[in-house]
C-alpha angles and dihedrals in degrees: 000000000000121000113228124215126185126221130189119226140148122256088251090063096054121100129226110288096020122128128204142162122245110250104176144333143186108261089205093060098043119077119233091242090063090052090050088054092057108277098152134134106276096028116134119238128193123187108227101173143352126200119242093269093037096253122132108028120207112209146159116237110186102311096335123098113206146152123232136184119254090242091059092043089058090059094059115080114206134183117223126191116232124194117218 
């Protein structure tokens, strides 16, 4: 059986194909529209694509597909599960 470890990152640090769960974020740095699309603590995030320089980031958050700037992605803390 695999042992699971958790690690805290920001969305900006995740790589293409990685999934994580939103842990926390700064309400003052996140626009209301993103919250309306499902940016809540406990929501699942999957990185679908990053541009060459990593900005913007195309992702799936719950059932919404969206693109966010790297600066905004740095304001959203996520927890990813890593197998060892």
